[in-house]
N, C-alpha and C positions, 0 to 999 in steps of 0.2 A: 173782489180783490183775490180771494183765494183761488179762483180758475185762473186767473192771470199768474199767480205764483206758481201754479201747477204747470202751466206752459212754459214758464221759465226754466222750472227745474227740469221738465222734459227736455228742453233744448239744451241745457247745461250737460245733462247725461247723454244726449245723443253725440254732442261736441266732444265729450269726454272719451265715449267709446271709439268715435272715429279716430280722434288722435291716437288713442292706444293701437288700434289696428295699423295706422299709418306708420307709428314708430316701430312696431314689430316689422311690418315690410320694410322699413329703410334698414333695420338692423340685420335682416336676413340677406338683403342686398350687399350688405358691407363685410359680413362674416367672411363669405369666399374670396373677396380681395384680400383681407388680411391673411387668410390661409394661403393663397397664392403667393403672396409676398413672402411669407414664411417659408414655403416650400422653394421658392426660387433661391432663396438666401441660402438654404441648404445646400441645395444643389450646385450653386455657384461656389460656394466653399469648398465642395468636394472636386470639383474640376479646374481648379486654379493650375493653369499651364501655358503654353504658348498661345493658346486661343483666348486666354484671360481678357484681354483687352476689348476684344470684340464681345464677348459674353457679358463683360462687366457694363460696357456701354448699352446693350440690349436690356439687361436687368435693370440698370439705372433708369432708363426710360420707361419701363413697364411700373416700377416703384413710382416713379414721378405720376403717371396716369392713374395708378390706384390711389395714390394719396390724395389727388385732386378730387377722385370721385368719392372718397371718403369724407374729404372735407365739405364737399357739396350736400352728401347725405345728412351728416352731422348738423348743418347749418339748417337744412329742412326740417331736422328734428326739432331744433331749437325754436324756429318760426312757429311750428305746429303747437309746441308746448306753450310758448308765449301767447299765441292766440287763445289758446285753452285758458292760461291764466288770466289774461286781460278780460275775457268774458266774464269768469267768476268774479273779479272784483268789480266791474262796472254793471254787472246784474243785466 
């Protein structure tokens, strides 16, 4: 039984490491989206003039796309972590 327990532990450790790497990858993908959104908001605030309607529409389209990607990334993190947790509880 001890070798079987060792295999299980190795499997859990491997899954934990993979989940941690994937989590960091997803965070690294999300950070530039958040930065671009903040940068765009700052630029838009500085350029409000007669072109504002076009720029605001473009910015909002970009925000919408970035927000959707962040949502997908965070969902993927939750799934990865949920898989890891369910594996720990079911052995």
